[in-house]
N, C-alpha and C positions, 0 to 999 in steps of 0.2 A: 504494500500500499504506499502510495507516495504521500508524504506529509507536507512537502513544499514550505518548510518553516526555516530552512538553513540556506538555500541558494537563491540569490537574486542577481539580476542583471545590473552591472554598473558600466556606465559609458563615460569615455573621456571627452575632451573638448572637441576632438576630431570626429565625434559620434562613432567611435569604435567601441563596440560593447563586448563584454565577456562575463561569464558567470563568476559570481564572487561569493565567498563564504567567510563569515566572521568567526575566526578561531576562538573568540570569547564565548561563543555559544556551545563550544564543545565541553562535555562533562567527562571527567575521568571516572571510570567505573572499576571497582575491585570486587571479585567474588571469591568466597572460600568454598572449597568442596573436600570432603574427606571421601576417598575412592578406594574401596576394596577391589582387588583384582587378582584372581587366581592364585592365593597363596601370599599375597603381598598387599600392603596398604600405603596409599600415598596421601599426603596433604597437597591440595593444588590450589593455588592462587591464580585466577585469571584476571588480567587487567586489559583494558581497552578504552579508547576514547569513543564517546557517542555524541554526535555522529562521527563516523570514522571516514577519513577522505582516503579514497582508492589511490594506491600507488604512492602514498606518503605515510599512512599510518598503518599500524598492524595490532595483532593480538599477542600479548605476552602470556605465556603459560609457564609458571614456576612449580616444579615438583619437587617434593621432599619425601624420601623414603622413610617411613615411620615404623614399619612393622613388616616382617617375613614370618608367616604362619606355616609355611611348607619348608621343612628342613632340606628338601631335595633341591631347592633353588639355590644356585651358587652365584658368586659375584665374578666378574662385574655384570650388572643389569644395564644393558646398553639401550639408549634412545637412538633409534635408527631414522626418525623423521616425524613430521607432524603436518597435519592438513587442517584447514578451515573449511568445512562443508555445509551446505544447505541441501540435505538430501544427498544426492549423487553429484551435485554440482560443486566443483572445486573453486573456492573463492581465494585460496592462498596455500602456499606450500613451503615448508623449510625441511631440506633434507640434511642439514647439519646434525651431527651426533653429539652425544654427551653420555655420562655413565655415572652409575652409583657403584661405589666399592665398598660401602659400609652404611649402617643405618645412620640416618641424619644427614646424608648427602642431598645436595640440592643441584638441580639442573634447571637452567632457565632457557626456554625456547621462544623466540620471536616469529610469529607467522605473519609475513607481510601479505597484505591484501592487495591482489592484483587484478582479480576479476572485476570488470565493470558490468553493472546491470543494464537493463534496457533503457531506464530513464535516469535523469541526472540524480534523482534521490529516491531511494527505496529502502524498505525495512526487510530484513532476512533473519530467520530463526537459525543462527549459526550454531555449529557444534565444532569443538577442538577434538581432533582425533591424533593421539600420540602412539607411535609404534614402539614396542619394546622387544628386546631379544636377550635371551639368557640361556645358560646350559641348565637343563633340568636332569638331575641325576635319575638313573634308573637302577633297578635290581634285576639281576639275571642269575639264572642257576650257573654255579661254577662248573667248568668243564676242565678236567685234568687228563692229558693223554688222550684226548678224544671221548673220554667218558665223563657222564655226570657224576659229581661228587655228592655223597650223602654222609650225614653225621652219624654217630654211634646209635642213634635212635631211629634211623631210616628216613630223617627229614632232609630235603634238599639243602645244600649249603649255597647261600646266596652271596653275591658280591655286587658292589655298587660300581657301576661304570658311567663314564661322562661322554655318552655318544649321541645325546639328544639335544638339539637346539630348539628351544621353545620360542614361539612368537606370540605376543599378546598386543592387543590394542585398547588403550584407555580412552574412553569417549566422555567428554565433559560438554554438557549442553550449557550454553550461556543462559544466564537468568532472565535475560530480556532480549527482544529483537534488537539487532543493530541497525542502525540506519547508516547505509553506506552512500556517500555522495561522490560525484566525479565532476571535476572541473576541467577546463580545456576544450579542445575541439569537439571530443565526443559529446559533451553535455550540450554544446552549442547546436550541434545537429539534432540532438533529441529534443530540443526545446523548439525548434522550428516547426510550425504546424503543417 
């Protein structure tokens, strides 16, 4: 839905007009989320300006690893990228990485917004998707000289191996719709009837 509260046309003495946006209208928003994810818990702080100017502003996601409940998850836990999405539509991406090496570590990711909407100013219900990768230990039955090994009670002897890479995605829905505005030639064309 177009709100038309931030963009206006400003013209100079030569009657050259361009869309204009007053940065003082921008409000900084910070949201806190506690996010459990497959044996781990993160504290997540998401901050972004509203309205958000495409190609200049972005969404900052700060993750803090606060708990690991699955003892088979091993360090490091790597951040392999982040996306800002509205459904399946990609509004921004960051393919930089970061990693957690212990509880309490923090990783900050900036997702620049690069996609322009159809109109100069539109609201979108964005989500931040952060991709994680880590080694998840597995237990396999021990084999010695090609034979399965059993203990004195006839139970299989198990061993822990590090041969499985697990991937998870942390999804954080923003608490309110983000107004994305675009300035420049693209918005001029959209404003012409």
